[in-house]
Each structure stands twice: as C-alpha cells, then as structure tokens.
C-alpha positions as CSV (number, residue, x, y, z in Angstrom):
1,M,98.4,106.0,115.0
2,N,96.6,109.2,114.0
3,Y,99.8,110.9,112.8
4,L,98.1,113.3,110.4
5,A,95.9,114.8,113.1
6,H,98.8,115.2,115.6
7,V,101.0,116.9,113.1
8,Y,98.1,119.1,111.9
9,L,97.3,120.1,115.5
10,S,100.9,121.3,116.0
11,G,100.3,124.2,113.7
12,T,103.5,125.7,112.2
13,D,105.8,125.0,115.2
14,Q,108.3,122.5,113.8
15,D,109.6,121.3,117.1
16,L,106.1,120.8,118.4
17,S,105.3,118.8,115.2
18,I,108.3,116.6,115.7
19,G,107.5,116.0,119.4
20,N,103.9,115.3,118.6
21,F,104.9,112.8,116.0
22,I,107.5,110.8,117.9
23,T,105.5,110.3,121.1
24,D,104.7,106.6,120.4
25,H,108.4,105.9,120.5
26,V,109.1,107.9,123.7
27,K,107.9,106.1,126.7
28,G,107.4,107.4,130.2
29,K,109.8,110.1,131.3
30,A,112.2,109.5,128.4
31,Y,110.7,112.7,127.0
32,L,112.9,114.6,129.4
33,D,115.9,113.6,127.2
34,Y,114.6,116.0,124.5
35,P,114.9,119.8,124.3
36,D,112.0,121.7,125.9
37,S,110.5,122.6,122.6
38,I,110.2,118.9,121.5
39,Q,109.0,117.9,125.0
40,R,106.1,120.3,124.6
41,G,105.1,118.3,121.4
42,I,105.4,115.0,123.2
43,L,103.2,116.3,126.1
44,L,100.7,117.8,123.6
45,N,100.4,114.4,121.9
46,R,99.6,112.8,125.3
47,K,97.0,115.5,126.1
48,I,95.4,115.1,122.7
49,D,95.3,111.3,123.2
50,H,93.8,111.7,126.7
51,F,91.1,114.0,125.4
52,T,90.3,111.7,122.4
53,D,90.2,108.6,124.5
54,S,87.6,110.1,126.8
55,Y,85.5,111.5,123.9
56,L,82.2,109.8,123.7
57,L,82.2,109.2,119.9
58,F,85.7,107.7,120.1
59,K,84.6,105.4,123.0
60,K,81.5,104.3,121.0
61,N,83.5,103.4,117.9
62,V,86.1,101.5,120.0
63,S,83.4,99.5,121.7
64,L,81.8,98.6,118.4
65,L,85.1,97.2,117.1
66,F,86.4,95.7,120.3
67,P,84.6,92.3,120.1
68,Q,86.4,91.5,116.9
69,Y,89.7,93.5,117.1
70,R,90.3,93.7,120.8
71,H,93.1,96.1,121.7
72,Y,93.6,97.1,118.1
73,S,90.2,98.7,118.0
74,R,91.7,102.0,119.3
75,V,94.3,102.0,116.6
76,I,91.7,101.4,113.9
77,V,89.5,104.3,115.2
78,D,92.6,106.6,115.3
79,M,93.4,105.6,111.7
80,F,89.8,106.1,110.6
81,F,89.8,109.6,112.1
82,D,93.0,110.4,110.2
83,H,91.4,109.1,107.0
84,V,88.4,111.4,107.5
85,L,90.7,114.3,108.1
86,A,92.6,113.5,104.9
87,V,89.5,113.2,102.8
88,H,88.2,116.6,104.0
89,W,91.7,118.2,104.3
90,E,90.9,121.2,102.1
91,Q,88.3,122.3,104.7
92,Y,91.0,122.5,107.4
93,H,94.2,123.6,105.8
94,P,95.2,126.1,103.0
95,D,97.9,123.8,101.6
96,P,97.1,120.7,99.6
97,L,97.6,117.5,101.7
98,K,100.4,116.3,99.5
99,K,102.3,119.5,100.0
100,F,101.7,119.5,103.7
101,S,102.9,115.9,103.9
102,R,106.0,116.4,101.8
103,S,107.0,119.4,104.0
104,F,106.7,117.2,107.1
105,Y,108.7,114.4,105.6
106,T,111.4,116.9,104.8
107,L,111.3,118.2,108.3
108,M,111.7,114.7,109.7
109,E,114.8,114.2,107.7
110,K,116.2,117.5,109.1
111,Y,115.6,116.2,112.7
112,E,116.7,112.6,111.9
113,G,119.8,112.8,114.2
114,S,117.7,113.4,117.3
115,L,114.8,111.1,116.6
116,P,114.2,107.7,118.3
117,E,115.6,104.7,116.4
118,R,112.1,103.3,115.7
119,T,111.0,106.7,114.2
120,I,114.1,106.9,112.0
121,K,113.3,103.4,110.6
122,M,109.8,104.7,109.7
123,I,110.8,107.8,107.8
124,P,111.6,106.1,104.4
125,I,108.5,103.9,104.7
126,I,106.1,106.8,105.5
127,S,107.7,109.1,103.0
128,R,107.6,106.5,100.2
129,N,104.1,105.3,100.9
130,N,102.7,108.7,102.0
C-alpha cells in the first residue's frame, strides 16, 4: 500500500515505476507475462517489501497495531510511511509532490492497455483523489 515510496524508489525508469506500482495485482509467477523491464519493477517491489518487512522499526510498529487491527496493521504502517514521505517530500525530490504525482498518473494512462484489470480500475480513483 505504500505506492508513493515504491514509485519514488523506481527513479526515472518508467517501466520500473509501472512494475513497482502494479505488484499487488500480479501474483506469483504471473509477473513473467510482462516485458523484462516491467518484471524488474515487480521484482524490485517484492525486494523492497521483503526488506521493509524485516526492518526492526516496521516490525515494532506492526506489533503495536496488531492487537487492534490484526492483518491490516502492516497496511496501516505502509500507509503511514508513505504519509511521512509525502509530508517531507521536498527533502527527497526536486519536483513538487503534486507534479511528481501528476506525471505518474499520466504515465499510468499511457500504460493502461498492459496493466492488470484491478490496477486499471484504480487509475481514475487514484488520479481524482491524489
């Protein structure tokens, strides 16, 4: 659920960004159905998630929330980390967050024909609600 961080960590590589973004909708070996450049983004997302999930601060935050939110605790922590990145965006990227986001929404529309159905359904909602 930490879409902003994943897209940010893709740098300027558009295919990597798209792959990194669609991962939640590409299960198992279905990533092999995509071009190599997008596969790299999907695999990058999985590596980032593996690293984050084993990070002590992440684990501590998840364990604090787990009694009340159960399996949603990981999602909540992911979203919190994205929120912190957004609040401090100017420290990490030269473009304003709004410009960065709009550029990515435009990129998603460009790739719409090759995205998973669930991702395609999200595009207007994410774009409209930023």
